[in-house]
N, C-alpha and C positions, 0 to 999 in steps of 0.2 A: 752780160754783153751779148748783143746780137751780131752775127756775122753772116754775110751773104756768100754765095758761091754761084757757079754757072748753072747749077741745078735749082737755085732758090735759096731761101733762108736756112741756115743751119740751126741746130738746137741751141737755145740760150746757154751761156756759160757764166758762172759766178766769177767775178773779178776777185783775185786774191793777191795779198802782198807776198813778199818773199818768204814769210814765215808760214804761209798757207792759210793765214787768217783772212776770212772774207772781207772785202772792202765794200762800203756803201757808196754807190754812184751818186746818191743825192741825200742830203741831210736837211732837216727842217729845224727852224728855231721855234721852240715852244715858249710862248710869251709867259705862260703861267709858271712853268718850271724854271724859266730863265736859263735854258740850256739847249744845246743842239741835240736833237733826238732823231732816230732813224724812222724812215717810213713817212706816212701821211700824218699830218697833224696841223694844228693852228700855226699861224706865223708865215714866214717866207722861206723860199728855197735859198739855201746858203751857198751851195757849190754847184758848178757846172763843169762837166768833164768832156773832153774831146779826144778820142783815140787818134794818134798822129805819129807817123814815123819820124821822130825828132832826131835820133842819133844815127840814122842811116844803116842800122844793123838788120833791117828787114822785118822787125817786129813792131807792134804798136805800143808806143809809150802813151802816157796820159798828160795832156795839157789841162790844168785845173784852174778855173776862175773862182775866186772867193767872193763872199758877200761884201767885202770891203774894197773890191776892185783889183786886187792883186792877181797876177798870173804866175802860176807855178808849174812845176814839172814833176811827174812820178815816172821814172825810167823803168821800162820793162827789163828786169834782170833775168827773165826766163827765156822762152822761145815763142815764135809765132803760134805754135800748137799748144803750148802750156805756159801762158803768161803768168809771171810772178813780178809784181811791181814793187819798187822801193817803198819802204815804210815812210821815209822822210819826203817832205815836199821841198823841192829846190826852187828858190825864187828865180824867175827869169828876169834878166837885165838886158837893157839895150847896149849898143856898142860903146856908149859913154859910161857904162857901169850904173846907170840909173834903173831903179825898179820899174818894170813894165806894169802898167795898171790901166784899168778902164775908168775914165773920169766918172765920178758919181757913184762908184761902187757897183 
């Protein structure tokens, strides 16, 4: 993750979940292996991540878009200085309880 400051860009930080396991901010679908794989490869980008202060506790949570159009949340259970995100994806719903999604995936 890249963050800026008044002095410019800070050194990149690896996103980790609450177990300190590194998270991949992008995953690709390998058509030959029929599986999601890390890094660059054949196929299409499967997930998009947006750091966003979702729960108002002054740290950045992650809003996650999936290749099927779903919109999910990974809450930062750490701090702004040492983010640790939830392992689970929480599906985001509208006020009527319907799953939020981007039409067409």
